[in-house]
C-alpha positions in Angstrom: 17.6 -15.0 21.6 15.0 -12.5 20.3 12.2 -11.0 22.2 8.9 -12.9 22.5 6.4 -12.1 19.8 3.8 -10.8 22.3 6.4 -8.3 23.6 7.3 -7.1 20.1 3.6 -6.7 19.3 3.2 -4.6 22.5 6.2 -2.4 21.4 4.7 -1.9 17.9 0.9 -1.5 18.4 0.2 0.6 15.4 2.3 -1.6 13.1 0.7 -4.7 14.4 -2.8 -3.3 13.9 -2.0 -2.3 10.2 -0.6 -5.8 9.6 -3.7 -7.4 11.1 -6.0 -5.2 9.0 -4.1 -5.9 5.7 -4.1 -9.6 6.5 -7.8 -9.7 7.3 -8.6 -7.8 4.1 -6.4 -10.2 2.1 -8.4 -13.1 3.6 -11.7 -11.5 2.7 -10.5 -10.8 -0.8 -9.5 -14.5 -1.2 -12.8 -15.7 0.3 -14.9 -13.5 -2.0 -12.6 -14.1 -5.0 -12.3 -10.3 -5.6 -10.1 -9.0 -8.5 -7.8 -6.0 -8.9 -10.5 -4.1 -10.8 -12.8 -4.0 -7.7 -10.5 -2.5 -5.2 -7.4 -1.2 -7.1 -6.6 2.4 -8.0 -6.2 3.4 -11.7 -6.4 6.6 -13.6 -9.6 5.6 -15.3 -11.4 4.7 -12.0 -10.3 8.0 -10.5 -11.7 10.0 -13.4 -14.9 8.0 -13.0 -15.2 9.2 -9.4 -14.0 6.2 -7.5 -11.7 8.3 -5.3 -12.4 6.0 -2.4 -10.0 3.5 -4.0 -7.0 5.6 -2.9 -7.8 4.1 0.6 -9.0 0.6 -0.4 -6.1 0.0 -2.8 -3.6 0.8 -0.1 -4.8 -1.9 2.2 -5.7 -4.5 -0.4 -3.4 -7.3 -1.5 -4.3 -10.0 -4.1 -1.1 -12.1 -4.0 0.0 -13.8 -0.8 3.7 -13.2 -1.8 2.9 -9.4 -2.2 1.3 -9.4 1.3 4.1 -11.3 3.0 6.8 -9.0 1.4 5.0 -5.8 2.4 4.1 -7.0 5.9 7.6 -8.3 6.6 9.2 -5.0 5.6 6.5 -3.1 7.6 7.2 -5.2 10.7 10.9 -4.3 10.5 10.0 -0.6 10.1 7.8 -0.8 13.2 11.0 0.2 15.1 9.9 3.8 14.3 7.3 3.5 17.0 10.0 3.1 19.6 12.1 6.1 18.5 10.2 8.9 20.4 13.5 10.2 21.7 14.5 11.4 18.2 11.1 12.9 17.3 9.4 9.8 15.9 7.3 7.4 18.1 3.7 6.0 17.9 1.9 9.4 17.4 4.3 10.4 14.7 3.9 7.0 13.0 0.1 7.2 13.0 -0.1 10.9 11.9 2.3 10.5 8.9 1.0 7.1 7.9 -2.2 8.9 7.2 -0.4 11.4 5.0 1.7 8.7 3.2 -1.5 6.8 2.2 -3.3 9.9 0.8 -0.3 11.8 -0.7 1.4 8.8 -2.3 -2.0 7.8 -3.9 -2.5 11.3 -5.2 1.0 11.5 -6.5 0.6 8.2 -8.4 -2.5 9.6 -10.1 -0.5 12.8 -10.9 2.3 10.9 -12.5 -0.2 8.8 -14.5 -1.8 12.1 -15.7 1.6 13.4 -16.9 2.5 10.1 -18.6 -0.9 10.0 -20.3 -1.4 13.6 -21.2 2.1 14.8 -21.8 3.8 11.7 -23.2 0.6 10.1 -24.7 1.2 6.8 -22.9 -2.4 5.6 -22.8 -1.2 2.3 -21.3 -1.3 4.0 -17.9 -5.0 4.7 -18.1 -5.9 1.2 -17.0 -2.8 0.3 -14.9 -4.5 -0.8 -11.6 -2.4 -0.6 -8.4 -3.0 -2.4 -5.1 -0.9 -2.8 -2.0 0.7 -1.0 1.0 4.1 -0.6 -0.7 3.8 3.2 -1.1 3.6 3.5 2.6 6.3 0.9 3.2 8.7 2.7 0.9 7.8 6.1 2.4 8.7 4.8 5.9 11.9 3.2 4.6 12.9 6.6 3.3 12.0 8.5 6.5 13.9 6.0 8.7 16.9 6.1 6.3 17.0 9.9 6.8 16.2 10.0 10.6 18.3 7.0 11.6 20.7 5.9 8.8 22.4 3.4 11.1 19.2 1.2 11.2 18.8 -2.0 9.2 15.8 -3.4 7.3 15.0 -7.0 8.0 13.1 -9.0 5.4 11.6 -12.4 6.1 14.0 -12.7 9.0 16.7 -13.7 6.5 17.8 -10.6 4.5 19.2 -7.5 6.2 19.7 -4.3 4.3 21.3 -1.1 5.5 18.4 1.3 5.8 20.3 4.1 4.2 20.1 2.3 0.8 17.0 0.2 1.5 14.5 2.4 -0.5 16.3 2.2 -3.8 17.7 -1.3 -3.2 14.1 -2.5 -2.6 12.9 -0.5 -5.6 15.3 -2.3 -7.9 14.9 -5.6 -6.2 11.1 -5.7 -6.5 11.2 -4.4 -10.1 13.4 -7.4 -11.0 11.8 -10.1 -8.8 8.1 -9.0 -9.3 7.8 -7.7 -12.9 4.3 -6.3 -12.3 5.4 -4.3 -9.3 4.5 -0.7 -9.7 7.7 1.4 -10.1 5.6 4.5 -10.2 3.8 3.6 -6.9 7.0 2.7 -5.1 8.7 5.9 -6.4 5.8 8.0 -5.2 6.2 6.6 -1.7 9.9 7.4 -1.7 9.2 11.0 -2.9 6.6 11.6 -0.2 8.9 10.0 2.4 11.7 12.4 1.5 9.3 15.4 1.6 8.3 14.4 5.2 11.8 13.6 6.3 13.3 16.8 5.0 10.6 18.9 6.6 8.9 20.0 3.4 5.7 18.5 4.8 5.5 19.0 8.5 3.3 20.3 11.3 1.1 17.2 11.8 -0.2 16.8 15.3 -3.2 14.9 16.8 -5.6 17.8 16.0 -4.7 17.9 12.3 -4.5 14.1 12.1 -8.0 13.7 13.5 -9.3 16.6 11.3 -7.7 15.0 8.3 -9.2 11.6 9.2 -12.7 13.1 9.4 -12.4 14.8 6.1 -11.0 11.7 4.4 -14.0 9.7 5.8 -16.5 12.3 4.5 -14.8 12.4 1.1 -14.7 8.6 1.1 -18.4 8.3 1.7 -19.3 11.1 -0.8 -17.1 9.4 -3.4 -18.9 6.0 -2.8 -22.2 7.8 -3.3 -21.1 9.7 -6.4 -19.6 6.6 -8.0 -22.7 4.6 -7.4 -21.1 2.4 -4.8 -23.1 3.8 -1.9 -24.5 1.5 0.8 -21.0 -0.2 0.7 -22.1 -2.6 -2.0 -18.4 -3.2 -2.8 -18.3 -5.3 0.4 -20.7 -7.8 -1.1 -19.0 -8.3 -4.4 -19.8 -11.6 -6.0 -17.1 -14.0 -7.2 -15.4 -12.7 -10.3 -16.5 -14.8 -13.3 -16.1 -12.3 -16.1 -12.9 -13.3 -18.0 -12.4 -9.6 -18.9 -11.6 -8.9 -15.3 -8.3 -9.8 -13.5 -8.6 -12.3 -10.7 -6.5 -14.4 -8.5 -7.7 -17.6 -6.9 -6.4 -20.7 -5.1 -7.2 -24.1 -6.7 -7.2 -27.4 -4.8 -4.9 -30.0 -6.3 -3.7 -33.4 -5.2 -0.5 -31.9 -3.9 -1.9 -28.9 -2.1 -3.1 -25.4 -3.3 -2.1 -23.8 -6.5 -2.2 -20.0 -7.2 -3.8 -19.1 -10.5 -4.0 -15.6 -11.9 -5.8 -14.4 -15.0 -5.7 -10.8 -16.3 -7.4 -9.2 -19.2 -5.0 -7.8 -21.9 -6.8 -4.5 -21.3 -6.2 -4.4 -17.6 -2.7 -4.2 -16.2 -2.4 -5.0 -12.5 0.4 -3.4 -10.6 1.5 -4.3 -7.0 2.4 -1.3 -4.9 
């Protein structure tokens, strides 16, 4: 028999907190009927000064399936918190989660810039990404390098060798979820390898706290500069403009039905 859930939560405190935060944000998004365009990260919104979306987009999920897939994978990856004997552990997990969120978001924007400016693919200007997948794929990559004998459990049903999990999951999600962000997932993998191979290293509690303070300051400054100061984005009204993408649950005689509408001009990517 497996361990009791409470015991597993105790062994994975940071992972459990992240899952709780993402789930609470998903619930809030559903309650307020918030669309991709309000919390997601795109090249256009970044150019307009909405840099705070690098953070909000990472923790936001619009689709319940997207949330469940990411949180299931993240729960399995929580084993990293128990591997202090090989240089990982809770502190390492928290420190490099912070780096994965920021660096993968910046790398996504960098890739969009190249695709738009170099290859003239204006399509990527309005591709809007949401989700924690960049971080999930980053941790898959780190664990596959640090402990290749591990396995990734998905939904308690599917077990993948961690050594192939990043690329297997990249292909799997691209096939199963067509709007999944290939660029976003690839960014997480690249940053994960950079961390695992020691190209990005030296994080400790001092640098993690310092980085968190600077991120908070930049976040607040970005809110002010983009006209979203006073945290108005937390009081977003229900999306009624048909030009904006939205996901909502509709009551029907047989239960609840998921309905999604997206403007032709706004492409929503799940990351």
